[in-house]
N, C-alpha and C positions, 0 to 999 in steps of 0.2 A: 685561385680562380674562383670567382663568385658564381654560385649555382643560380641558375635562372628558373624561377617557379613557373610551372605550366599554367597557362590561362584556364580559368574555370570553364567547364562545358556548359553551353546554353541549355536551358531546361528542355527545349524541343529536341535537343540532340542526346539527351540522357537515355540510355537503353531501357531503363525501368519506368520512364515517365508514362509510356502508353499503358503499361500494365496497371500502374497505380491509378491512372485516370479512370479505369474501368471498375475500380473497387466500389465506388458509391452505387453504381448500377447493380453490381452483384449483391451488395448489402440490401438494396431495395427488394431484390428477389428473395433473399434469405429471410427477410422479415415478413414475407407473405404468411398470413394466418391460416389460410386454407388453400387447397388446390385450385379453387375457383379464382381466388385473388391472384394466385401465381400465374394462371393462364392469362388473366387480364393484363398483368404487368409485363409479361413476355410480349404480348401483342403490341402494347404501348411502346416498349423498348424498340421493337423492329420498325415501328412507324417513325418515332422521333429520332432515334440514334442512327438507324441504318438507312432511313429515307424511303421506307416502303410506302406505296400509295394506300395499301390496305393489308391488314394481317389479321389472322384469327388462329386460335389454338383450340382444336376439337378434341373431345375426350371420347374414349371407347367405353360404351355402356358395359355394366358388369357382366352381362351374359355374352358379350362379344359379338352381338348380332348387328349393332348399329353404332354410328358415331353421332355425337350430339354437340351442340354449341350452347354455351352458357347464355342464359336470358333469352333463349329462343326455343320454340316448339319444333323446330326442324329436326328431322331424323334422316340420316344417310345410311341406308342399309349396306352392310359390308359385302353383300352378294349382288348389289344393284350397280352395274357398271355404267349407268348413265351419268355418273359423277366421278371425278378423278380420285376421290378419297378411297374408294373401294380398290382401285388399282394399286395405290400405294400400300394400303394395309395388307393386301393379298401378296404383293411381290416383295415388300420390305425395302423397296428402293425409291429414291426421289423421282418426281415426275415434273417435267418442265413443258408447258404448252402455252400457246397464245390465247388471249381472251377472245379474239376473233374465232379461232378454231373451237374453243369451248362453247361459244354461243351457237355455232352452226352444227356441231357434231354431237353435243350432249343436250338432252332434253329433260333433265331432272328439274322439276319446278322449283324446289327449294334452293338448288344450286344456282339456277338461273337468277333467282331473286337476289342471291348474294353478290353476283357479279354484274347486276343490271346497271349500276352507276359507274362501272369502271370503263376507262377508255379502251377501245378495241386495239390500240397500239401497245398496250401493256401485255405482260406475260404473267403467268401464274407458276409458282414453284411450290409443290406440295412435298413435304418431307415427313417420313414416318418417325414416330417417337416411341422408343422401347425402353423398358427399365434396364438397369445395369446389374440386376441380380442374376443368379444362375439360371433362372427360367426365362430370362429376357422377356418379361411380362410386357405385353402391348399396353401402351398408355393412351395413344391417340395419334393425331397428325397435326403438323404445323403448315399453314398455307399463307403465302405472301404474294402480293401483286406489285410489280415494279417493271423497270425497263429490262430488256432481255440481257444486256451485257452485265448488269449488276447481279441479276439472278444466276446467270451462268457462272460467274465468279464465286458465288456463294455455295454452289453445289459441292465443290471440293475444298472449300476454304477451311483451314484448321480452326480458325477462330469460331466459325459457325458450328463446327463439330464440337468444340469445347463448350459452347453455349448450350447446345442441345444436350450434351452429357450432363452439364451442371443442372439444367432445368429438369431433366428426367430424374436425377438423384433427389432434388428437392421435392418433386412431384410424388415420388414413391414414399419419401419420408412423411410428407403431409397426409398421404392416403393411409399409411399405416397408423399414424396418430389418430386420424379421424375414425378408422376402423376400431382402434382400441377405445376411443371415447364412446363410440356407438355400442360396443360390447359392454362397456362399463355402465352405460345408461340402461341397456337392456337388463343387465344383471341387477342394477339398482331398482329398476321398475319391477322386476320379478320378485326381489326381496320385499319391496314395499307391498306388492300384491299379496305375497305370502303372509307378511305380517298383518296386513289389513284383513286377510281371510281368517287368520288366527284370532285377531281382535274381535271380529264379528262372531266367530264361533264361540269365543268366551262369553260375549254378551248374550248369545242365544242360549248357551248353557245356564247363564245366570237367570234368564227368563223362565227356565224350566221349574224354578221354585214357585213361580206364580201361575204360569201357564202349564199346567201339569200334563204329562203324557210323553211317552217315548215312541209313539207310532210315527210312521213316515209323514202322515198328514200334519201332525203337530210339530214335528221337527221342521218341516217346510214352512209352516205358519210362523214359527219363531224366527226363522231366517228372514222372512219378508218383513216382520215387525221391526227387526234391527235395521233393515234397509230403509224402511219408511221413516224410522226415527231420525235417520241421518239427514233427512230433507225437511223442508218447511212446507211441503205440499199438503193440501187438504186430503184427508183419508176417509174413505167410505167403507164401513164395516158391514158386510152383508152375510146373513146366515140365519138359520132357524132360531126360534126362540129357545133360550136356555143354553146357547153355545158359548157364552162368556164374553160377549162383546164389550161389556163394561170393564172386564179385566184386561182385555187387549188395549182398550183406550187408555187406561192408567199406565200400562206398560209402555205404550208409545210416548206418553208424557215423561215418564221417569227416565227413559233412555235418550230423550231429545236434549238439545241445547237449552230448552226452556224448562228443564226439570226443577230449577230453583224458583220458577214462577208459579202462579196459582194454577190449580186444576179445578175448573168449574164444570159441573154436570147438571143436565136437566132432562127429564123425560117429557117429550113434547106431547105424548098421549095422555099424560097424567094431569095436565093442567088445562082448565077450561080455555077455550079460544080467546075469550075476552081478556083473560089475565096473562096469556102467554107473551104477548107483545111487551107488556109492562115488565114481566120477569126478565125478558131478554134485553130490552133497550133501556129500561128504567123510565122514570117519569119525573116531571117537575111538580111542585106543590100546586094543587088546584087544577091539574091536567084533566081530571075527571072526578065525578062524584065519589067522595071518600078518600081522595088523595090529599090528606091533611099535611103531608110533608113530602119533600123530594126523596126519591129512592134511586139508588145506583143499580143498574141492571147487570146481568151476568156478563154481557159483552164488555162492559167497563171493568168489572171485577177480574175478568180473564186477561186483561192487558198484560203483555209480557209472558203469558203462559198458554194454556190450552183450554178450549171450550169444547165440551163433549155434548152433542145433541143426540140423545137416544130417541128411537122411534121417529126419525125425521120424516117418515112417510105420512105421519099424521099432522104435519104442520100445515096450517091454512095457506091457500094460494097467495093471498094478499101479503102475508108475512114472508112467504118464500121470496118475493121480489125484493123486499127490504134486506133479507139475509144475503141475497146475491150481491147487493151493493156493498155490504160489509166485506164480503169475500174479495171483491174486485178492487176496492179502494181503501178498505179499513175505516171508512167514514160511516157514521150512524147519527141518528138524532133521537134523543129520548122524547117520550110523549110530552107534548106541551112546551118543548124547548124551542127557542128561536134560532139557536146556533148549532152547527154540526160539531161532533166530537170525533176523535180518532182513537182507534185501539189497534195495537199490534198483537195479534193472537194467531194461534194455529187451531184450525177447526178439525175436529174428528166427529163424524156423524155415523149413526148406526141405524139399521132397519132390518126387519125380517120380512118386509113386504116386497112384492115384485114391482119395483119402481118403474121399470120399463112399461109394464102394463098400465100403471097409473098415468104415465105420460100419454099413452095412446087414448086414455079415457079423460084426458084434460084435468087430471087430479094432481099432477105434479109437473113442475116446470122442467122442460128439457134442458134449458141453459143452466139451471141450478144443479141438475143431476150431473151434467158433465163437469161442472166446476167443483162439485163435491168429490167426484170420483177421479181426482188427479192421481191418487194412489189407491186403487181399489184392493180390498182384502176380503177374501171369502173364507169364512170360518167353517171348518168341517163339522158336520153333525156327528153325534156319538156313534151312529151306525157305521161311519167310516173309520172309526178308531176304537173298535171293540177291545183290542188288545190293551187299551188303557184303563178298562173298567176296574180291574183288580187294584191297580195303583191308585186310582181315584177313590175307590171305596176305602182303602187303608188310610189315605190322607183325610178323608171325611170323618172316619172313626176317630183318628187322633185329634182332629179339630174339635169334635163333639166332646171328647173326654176332657180336653183342656178347658173348653168353654163351660162345661157343666160341672167340673170338678169331680169327674168320675175316674175310677181306677182304669188302667189300660185294659182294653179288650181286643180280641181278634175276631176273625170270621172263619167259619168252617168251609172246607172245600165244596161241600154240597150247596151251601148258601151262595158261594161265589158262582157255581155253575148255574144256579137259578138266576142270578143277576145277569150273567152273560147271555142267558137265553131270552131275556126280556127285550121288548121293543121300547124305545125311549123317545116318544114324540116330544117330550119336554127336555130331552138331551141331558146335559150335565146337571142342570138345575133339578130335574126330576130325579136323577140318580142320587143327588145329595139329599133331597127331601126323604127319599126312600131309606137311605142309610141312617139318617138322623132318627127316623121313626124306629128302625130296627134297634138302634143303640138305646133309645128310650125304653124299649120293650124288653131288653136283655137284662137279666139280673146281674148284680155285682159279682165279679169273679167268674162269670161265664162268657163264652164267645157267642157271637151272633150265629144262629142256626136258621135253617129254612123256616121253622115255625115262627120266628120273630119277624120275618119279612111281611109287609102288608099284603093282603089279598088284592088281586087285580080285578076288582069288580067293574071298573070303568072301561075296560078294554073290550066290551061286547062289540060285535058278536063272537069274538074269539076268546072270551073270558074263560070258556071251558076247554080251551085247547090243551092238548096233552102236555104235561110237565115232564121234565127229565126223569128217567127211571132212577131207582136207587143207585148210588155209587157202586161201581164195579167191585171196589174193595170190600163192600159189605156183603157181596155174594161169593166171597172167596171160599165159603164152605162147600160150594158146588164141586170142588176138586175131590172132596171126600164123601160124596153122596153114595150111600148104600141102600137108600130107600127112595125111589123116584117119587112115589106118591107124597111122602112126607116132605121131600125137597120142594116139590111144586106147591104144596100147601104153604111152606115158609115163604117162598118167593111171592106168592099171591098176597099173603098177609103183610109182607114188607111194602109192597106197592100200594095196597089200599091204605095202610097206616100213614105212609108218606103223603098220599093225596088228601087224606082226612086232615092231617096237620096243616097242609098248605091252605086248604079251604076252610079252616077253623071249624071242622066238623059238619060243614054244609053238605049233606048227602046228595042233594039234588045236583049240585055242581060237580061233586065227585063222580056220581053216576054218569053225568053227561061227558065229563072228561075221559072216562074209561070206556064209553060206548056201551054202558049197561043200563037195563031198565032199573028204576029205583028199587022195585021189589027184589030183584036179583041181588043188588048190592046189599040190601038189608039182610037177606038170607045168608049171604056170604059172611057178613059181619057177625051174625049169630054163630055160624058154624066155626068161624075162626076166633071167636071169643075176643073180638076187638072192642076196645073202649072208645066209643064215638061220642061221648058226652062233650 
């Protein structure tokens, strides 16, 4: 008997055909790059494949207080029952209601805006979405609009349940991946910030070789210099005379991206007004009497680098306007030239003058001041960094010995105490000059002592102000005193001797500093057998 082969089953009758037909839809959901894209594709699937008139996938905000919709500013509070989403999230159960009932019974403005274009004959189905982990994490809600029979069938439809489970699993996975990426970005940013901070600190420490001092004021200044050097902003250095503005300007240039370019400097107060414009902008041959040949100005020479204008407060008003144009456009015109030129430079200006007062007195342009001060830096006076005096003095001594070919020398504690007790209207420059003088006066092989420091004649009316007493260690013999009168005589002799040394034997100043009549001082010198020559 011949076997009869069974007829092949039609594709529509195959039991696995329906499942395979849904695979492209599932693949499209799986390929979602973010949870936002996933929610958009779920809504699109319900409209195109299931035939919903409208669909949206809402997410629960991280705090759990409200539901939101992608690409919308609408927020639906979870405790606000004027919209159906709060009911669903609170109960954890689907909710089916008609659009007509929703319009008459619910008055939430954002919700009403969502359903405004829907036919009153349609119904709404809102389903809660929860994660499949052990905590059943709330994710959001799914809302659909369609005819009542279709929506009622979807409430208990296993295919709809499978779709929700599938979507929730994908949603959680994407949220976890996004959280991991965010944590990775935060960690990367923290490491970059840490490395950046370490880099800046290393640069600030490097600056300590030129901008001396370990005081808080100097450490803060070096940190700001590093920050300023990272930008191309114009820098205005303000501070008292002698605070080292030229050193800061050079440090800014050396740390900047322009360090390989030229550094050009000019003191605006040291050049006559008639020549300053030519110095800055240059001139063509024959531009003025005596201009026998063309000359390139500092602006041109500073192209690609830094131009430092010291004592900018002394710049004439007419020249200020021309400088402002250079800052704003980079364009300038040499004296006698018919065409403009361009220079790419970074400007650093310095002043010890109160420019704001000059502005009110119409001596300085306000627009130039604000353009110069894109990155203002205030240099601390020596009075705010007295703890740096010893370090500065030692560095100046070493510099003097190297410069003058002298043997190494130190400085005694008593001399340092005198330096610390002084006022320095000339700041670091004055201290350097004072130390240089003391070095020159100190014999080879000796250390700088009080007697080698210059007298302070110029500080009247306080020139005769009391000086520090003899160092305490020199009075250690007081512990073994057995003759009070003799001890008092020794102390008095030590004080007068020190004061005579300080004032180079000038008895008038010594008497004034000790509050004694000159005759009384002379009498004491004779009694104490002091050599005051």
